[in-house]
DRENVEX-568215 format. One record per residue (C-alpha): residue number from 1; x, y, z; residue in three letters. Coordinates in steps of 0.5 Angstrom, whole numbers. Each point is the difference from the previous one (the first is absolute). Layout:
BEGIN
TORFI resi    xx    yy    zz resn
TORFI  NUM     X     Y     Z  ALA
...
END
This chain:
BEGIN
TORFI resi    xx    yy    zz resn
TORFI    1  -119    46    46  MET
TORFI    2     7    -2    -2  GLY
TORFI    3     2    -7    -1  GLY
TORFI    4     4    -1     6  THR
TORFI    5    -7     0     4  MET
TORFI    6    -3    -6     2  ASN
TORFI    7    -7    -1     1  THR
TORFI    8    -1     3     7  ARG
TORFI    9     3     6    -3  ARG
TORFI   10     7     0     3  TYR
TORFI   11     6    -3     0  ARG
TORFI   12     1    -5     6  ASP
TORFI   13     5    -3     3  LEU
TORFI   14    -2    -8    -1  ASN
TORFI   15    -1     3    -9  SER
TORFI   16     7     2     0  HIS
TORFI   17     4    -5     4  LEU
TORFI   18    -4    -5    -4  ARG
TORFI   19     3     3    -6  GLU
TORFI   20     7     0     3  ARG
TORFI   21     1    -7     2  PHE
TORFI   22    -6    -4    -5  GLY
TORFI   23    -4    -2     7  CYS
TORFI   24    -3     1     7  ARG
TORFI   25     5     4     4  VAL
TORFI   26    -2     2     7  GLN
TORFI   27     4     3     5  ARG
TORFI   28     2    -3     6  ILE
TORFI   29     0     6     7  ALA
TORFI   30     6    -1     4  LEU
TORFI   31     2     4     6  ASP
TORFI   32     8     0     1  ALA
TORFI   33     0     2     8  GLY
TORFI   34     2     7    -2  LEU
TORFI   35    -2     6     2  THR
TORFI   36    -1     7    -2  CYS
TORFI   37     3     7     2  PRO
TORFI   38    -7     3     2  ASN
TORFI   39     0    -7     5  ARG
TORFI   40     8     0     2  ASP
TORFI   41     1     8     3  GLY
TORFI   42     3     2    -5  THR
TORFI   43    -6     4    -3  LYS
TORFI   44    -5    -2     5  GLY
TORFI   45    -3    -6     5  LYS
TORFI   46    -7     0    -2  ASN
TORFI   47     1    -1    -7  GLY
TORFI   48    -6     3    -5  CYS
TORFI   49    -7     1     3  ILE
TORFI   50    -2    -5    -4  TYR
TORFI   51     4    -6     1  CYS
TORFI   52     0    -5     6  ASN
TORFI   53     6    -4     3  PRO
TORFI   54     0    -5    -5  ARG
TORFI   55     1     5    -6  GLY
TORFI   56    -5    -1    -4  SER
TORFI   57     4    -8    -1  GLY
TORFI   58    -2    -6     2  THR
TORFI   59     3     0     6  GLY
TORFI   60     4    -6    -1  ARG
TORFI   61     7     3     0  GLY
TORFI   62     2    -3     8  ALA
TORFI   63    -2    -7    -2  SER
TORFI   64     0    -2    -8  MET
TORFI   65     7     1    -3  THR
TORFI   66    -1     2    -8  ILE
TORFI   67     0    -7    -3  THR
TORFI   68    -5    -3     5  GLN
TORFI   69    -4     6    -2  GLN
TORFI   70     1    -1    -8  ILE
TORFI   71    -1    -8     1  LEU
TORFI   72    -7     2     4  LEU
TORFI   73    -2     5    -5  GLY
TORFI   74     2    -4    -6  LYS
TORFI   75    -5    -5     2  GLU
TORFI   76    -5     4     2  ARG
TORFI   77    -1     4    -7  LEU
TORFI   78     2    -6    -3  ALA
TORFI   79    -7    -4     3  ARG
TORFI   80    -4     6     0  ARG
TORFI   81     1     4    -8  TYR
TORFI   82     4    -5    -3  LYS
TORFI   83     7     5     0  ALA
TORFI   84     5    -4    -4  LYS
TORFI   85     6     6     2  LYS
TORFI   86     1     5     5  PHE
TORFI   87     2     7     3  ILE
TORFI   88     3     1     6  ALA
TORFI   89    -3     6     3  TYR
TORFI   90     4     2     6  PHE
TORFI   91    -7     4     3  GLN
TORFI   92     2     1     8  SER
TORFI   93     3     7     1  PHE
TORFI   94     5     3    -3  SER
TORFI   95     4    -6    -4  ASN
TORFI   96     6     5    -2  THR
TORFI   97     1     2     7  TYR
TORFI   98     6    -5     3  ALA
TORFI   99     7     0    -2  PRO
TORFI  100     1    -2    -7  VAL
TORFI  101     3    -6     1  GLU
TORFI  102    -6    -2     4  ARG
TORFI  103    -4     1    -5  LEU
TORFI  104     3    -4    -6  GLU
TORFI  105     0    -5     4  SER
TORFI  106    -7     1     1  LEU
TORFI  107    -1     0    -6  TYR
TORFI  108     4    -5    -4  ARG
TORFI  109    -3    -5     5  GLU
TORFI  110    -7     2    -3  ALA
TORFI  111     2    -1    -7  LEU
TORFI  112     4    -6     2  ASP
TORFI  113    -7    -5    -2  HIS
TORFI  114    -3    -2    -5  ARG
TORFI  115    -5     3    -4  ASP
TORFI  116     2     7     4  ILE
TORFI  117     1     4    -7  VAL
TORFI  118    -1     8     4  GLY
TORFI  119     2     4     6  LEU
TORFI  120    -6     5     2  ALA
TORFI  121     4     5     6  ILE
TORFI  122    -6     4     4  GLY
TORFI  123     4     5     3  THR
TORFI  124     2     8     2  ARG
TORFI  125     2     6    -5  PRO
TORFI  126     4     2     6  ASP
TORFI  127     4    -8     1  CYS
TORFI  128     3     0    -8  ALA
TORFI  129     7     2     2  PRO
TORFI  130     5    -1    -6  PRO
TORFI  131     3    -6     2  PRO
TORFI  132    -7    -4     1  VAL
TORFI  133    -2     3    -8  LEU
TORFI  134     7    -3    -2  ASP
TORFI  135    -2    -7     2  LEU
TORFI  136    -8     1    -3  LEU
TORFI  137     4     2    -6  GLU
TORFI  138     4    -6     0  GLU
TORFI  139    -6    -6     2  LEU
TORFI  140    -4     5    -5  ASN
TORFI  141     5    -4    -6  LYS
TORFI  142    -2    -6     3  GLU
TORFI  143    -7     0     1  THR
TORFI  144    -7     3    -1  TYR
TORFI  145     1     5     6  LEU
TORFI  146    -4     6     2  TRP
TORFI  147    -1     5     6  VAL
TORFI  148    -5     3     4  GLU
TORFI  149     1     7     3  TYR
TORFI  150    -6     2     5  GLY
TORFI  151    -1     7    -3  LEU
TORFI  152    -9     0     3  GLN
TORFI  153     0     8    -3  SER
TORFI  154     4     5    -2  ILE
TORFI  155    -2     6     4  HIS
TORFI  156     5     1     5  ASP
TORFI  157    -6     3     5  ALA
TORFI  158    -3    -8     0  THR
TORFI  159     7    -3     1  LEU
TORFI  160     2     4     5  LYS
TORFI  161    -8    -1     3  LEU
TORFI  162     0    -8     0  ILE
TORFI  163     9     0     3  ASN
TORFI  164     2    -3    -6  ARG
TORFI  165     8     2     1  GLY
TORFI  166     2     3    -7  HIS
TORFI  167    -4     5    -5  THR
TORFI  168    -2    -1    -7  PHE
TORFI  169     7     4    -3  GLN
TORFI  170     3    -7     4  ASP
TORFI  171    -4    -4    -4  PHE
TORFI  172     1     4    -7  LEU
TORFI  173     8    -2     1  ARG
TORFI  174     0    -7     3  THR
TORFI  175    -5    -2    -7  VAL
TORFI  176     5     4    -4  GLU
TORFI  177     7    -3     2  LYS
TORFI  178    -4    -7     0  THR
TORFI  179    -3     1    -8  ARG
TORFI  180     7     2    -2  ARG
TORFI  181     3    -7     3  ARG
TORFI  182    -6    -2    -5  GLY
TORFI  183    -5    -4     6  ILE
TORFI  184    -6     0    -1  GLU
TORFI  185    -4     4     5  VAL
TORFI  186    -7     0     3  VAL
TORFI  187    -3     5     5  VAL
TORFI  188    -6    -1     5  HIS
TORFI  189    -5     5     3  VAL
TORFI  190    -4     1     4  ILE
TORFI  191    -8     2    -2  LEU
TORFI  192    -4     4     7  GLY
TORFI  193     6     2     3  LEU
TORFI  194    -2     5     5  PRO
TORFI  195     0     8    -2  GLY
TORFI  196    -1    -2    -8  GLU
TORFI  197    -6     1    -4  GLY
TORFI  198    -1    -4    -7  LYS
TORFI  199     3     7    -3  LYS
TORFI  200     7    -3     5  GLU
TORFI  201     0    -6    -3  MET
TORFI  202    -2     1    -7  LEU
TORFI  203     6     4     0  ALA
TORFI  204     5    -6     2  THR
TORFI  205    -2    -3    -5  ALA
TORFI  206     1     6    -5  ARG
TORFI  207     8     0     3  ALA
TORFI  208     1    -7    -1  LEU
TORFI  209    -3    -1    -7  GLY
TORFI  210     6     5    -1  GLU
TORFI  211     6    -3     3  LEU
TORFI  212     4    -7    -3  ASP
TORFI  213    -3    -5     4  ILE
TORFI  214    -3    -8    -2  GLN
TORFI  215    -6    -1     5  GLY
TORFI  216    -4     2     6  VAL
TORFI  217    -3    -3     5  LYS
TORFI  218    -7     4     3  LEU
TORFI  219    -2    -1     7  HIS
TORFI  220    -6     2     5  LEU
TORFI  221     2     3     5  LEU
TORFI  222    -3    -5     6  TYR
TORFI  223     0     1     7  VAL
TORFI  224     4    -6     4  ILE
TORFI  225    -1     0     8  GLN
TORFI  226     7     1     3  GLY
TORFI  227     1     6    -5  THR
TORFI  228     2     7     2  PRO
TORFI  229    -6     1    -6  LEU
TORFI  230    -5    -5     4  ALA
TORFI  231     0     5     6  ARG
TORFI  232    -2     6    -4  ILE
TORFI  233    -5    -3    -3  TYR
TORFI  234    -2    -2     6  GLN
TORFI  235     0     8     2  GLN
TORFI  236    -5     0    -5  GLY
TORFI  237     6     4    -4  SER
TORFI  238     0    -4    -6  TYR
TORFI  239    -6    -2    -5  ARG
TORFI  240     2    -6    -5  CYS
TORFI  241    -1     0    -8  LEU
TORFI  242    -7    -4     0  THR
TORFI  243     0    -5    -6  ARG
TORFI  244    -4     5    -5  GLU
TORFI  245     6     5     1  GLU
TORFI  246     6    -4    -1  TYR
TORFI  247    -3    -4    -6  VAL
TORFI  248    -1     8    -3  ASP
TORFI  249     6     1     2  ILE
TORFI  250     4    -5    -3  VAL
TORFI  251    -3     0    -7  GLY
TORFI  252     2     7    -1  GLU
TORFI  253     7    -2     2  PHE
TORFI  254     1    -5    -4  LEU
TORFI  255    -3     4    -6  ALA
TORFI  256     6     5     2  LEU
TORFI  257     5    -6     0  LEU
TORFI  258     4    -1    -7  PRO
TORFI  259    -2    -7    -3  PRO
TORFI  260     7    -4     0  HIS
TORFI  261    -1     2     8  VAL
TORFI  262    -1    -7     3  VAL
TORFI  263    -5     0     6  ILE
TORFI  264     3    -5     6  HIS
TORFI  265    -6     1     5  ARG
TORFI  266    -7     4     0  LEU
TORFI  267    -1    -1     7  THR
TORFI  268     3    -2     5  GLY
TORFI  269    -1    -7     6  ASP
TORFI  270    -2     2     6  PRO
TORFI  271     1    -6     5  HIS
TORFI  272    -7    -2     3  PRO
TORFI  273     3     0     8  GLN
TORFI  274     3     7    -1  GLU
TORFI  275    -5     4    -4  LEU
TORFI  276    -4     5     4  LEU
TORFI  277    -3     4    -7  ALA
TORFI  278    -3     0    -4  PRO
TORFI  279    -3    -7     0  ALA
TORFI  280    -1     0    -8  TRP
TORFI  281     7     0    -1  ALA
TORFI  282     0    -8     2  LEU
TORFI  283    -4     0    -7  GLU
TORFI  284     6    -1    -4  LYS
TORFI  285    -5    -3    -6  GLN
TORFI  286    -5     4     0  ALA
TORFI  287     5     7     0  ASN
TORFI  288     3    -3    -5  LEU
TORFI  289    -7    -2    -4  ALA
TORFI  290    -2     8     1  ALA
TORFI  291     6     3    -3  ILE
TORFI  292    -1    -4    -6  HIS
TORFI  293    -7     1     0  ARG
TORFI  294     2     8     1  SER
TORFI  295     4     1    -6  LEU
TORFI  296    -4    -4    -4  GLU
TORFI  297    -7     4     2  GLU
TORFI  298     4     7     0  ARG
TORFI  299     5    -3    -7  ASP
TORFI  300     5     2     4  LEU
TORFI  301     8    -4    -2  TRP
TORFI  302     6     1     1  GLN
TORFI  303     4     5    -4  GLY
TORFI  304    -6     3    -2  LYS
TORFI  305     2     7     4  TRP
TORFI  306     7    -1     0  CYS
TORFI  307     1     5    -5  LYS
TORFI  308    -3     5     3  GLY
TORFI  309    -8     1     1  GLY
TORFI  310    -4    -3     5  GLY
TORFI  311    -4     2     6  PRO
END
């Protein structure tokens, strides 16, 4: 194993941030009250098949300002994790999907707080026009910043099936434009999408291993009440991955990624009141322990297969 790996056999975000800032750094999830072209009618109205009306976020956008959310988040995370510094994480919906003047106001409001040492901006690869990228390039010179693009899969047939509203080529073009400006890119991938087997999921890992990206977030596809996926699941047309299947795929996915890529997440955090299936998705610590145990037992680590080899 290479020197960049920690005892967890992959380059995790907490260690990366501690190396950079010299202390515990936590993300504060923010809801800026924005929307998405796949919901406002520009590309569609129902969103991706797995997404609920909260846009995978906190649902606070209409009720709390960015400042209120940051103050609440700082207090809670400092108490829970003894965190000393924080990343303002614009999580809900597409956080580059608004007039650039509004975006700048939101981002700068977040940065205007003591101990906020960076910005993380979650969005879609079809929501990064040049004026927005120009703004991010400017902010990137002032603070630590990364952009999170939801890709989910490299397979266009899958992207169409889940109603993403963009293609893999759209994603590649946006990553290139973003990296040209020196901005770090984190890619979201969902494992267990309809129609995909292990072969298709690992093909996504191999493709990401060839790209100039700095981070990856892995998510389990879980079924949330009130989504199009919930209807498909209830009709018996979709089967969730088992924990064993997910753990197996995550280990091999990591082995195919280069060692320098920061792993921001190994699974998602469903809201218990909304989750339809699988029930094991709520057992985050047990799931992480199973992944770590599997990596040890199979002698896998991030980067082991990135220069070839593998399953």
